[in-house]
C-alpha positions, 0 to 999 in steps of 0.5 A, a space after each residue: 421448476 427452479 432455474 439452475 443457477 450458473 455454477 461459480 468456480 469453486 474457491 480453494 485456500 492457498 498458502 504461500 510461505 516466504 522470507 523477506 530479506 534477512 528474516 529467519 522466520 517465514 511469513 505465511 499468507 493465505 488466499 482464497 482463489 479459483 486457481 493457483 495463478 490467481 492466488 499468485 497474482 493476489 500475492 504479487 499484488 500484496 508484495 508490490 510495496 516491498 523493497 525486494 522480492 520475497 523468497 518463496 519457501 512453498 506454495 500449497 493448496 488446502 486439501 479439505 478431505 485429508 485436512 493437510 496442505 498439498 504442494 501446488 507447484 515447486 518453489 522454483 516455478 512459483 518463484 519464477 511466476 512471482 518474479 514475472 508478475 512483480 515485474 509486470 505490476 512494477 511497471 504499472 504501480 508507482 514507486 512508494 516514496 521513501 519515508 520522510 525524516 521525523 523532523 521534517 514531518 514535525 516541521 510541516 505540522 508546525 507550519 500547517 498550524 501556523 498557516 491555519 492561525 494566519 488564515 483565521 486572522 486574515 479572514 477575521 473582520 476584527 483584524 481588518 485594516 480599513 475594511 480589507 484583510 490585513 496585508 501583513 497576514 497575507 504576506 505570512 500566509 504566502 511565506 508559509 505556503 512557499 516553505 511547505 512547497 519545498 
């Protein structure tokens, strides 16, 4: 006889429609979850890097027998649950750094190229002085590393 397998919880598709900031067009995200709480947790995790909490428009569950979305809970209760989830994950997750200035990024790239060039020269036996790496290149490497650390 065949052994009975342990029954896994059935996954259902959930849809969350929300607005971000001053957006006019709603965004839809879909999640496969075993419960509405799990779907909201997944949504909260996907929103952890947003600067502001999204405004939920609706939270629906797919009814595959009638081929339509059924409201799972009111948007107010779902919004409250989302706020509590975002607060709890916000304590654990580090804040996302502000995007850097493009000029700073370009400067770092140039410094890294220059650093690589001087490290190659420093380690190349052709440019050794009296059998040792050229100290001039070592000084340049130190200068570049200090500039990158700022």
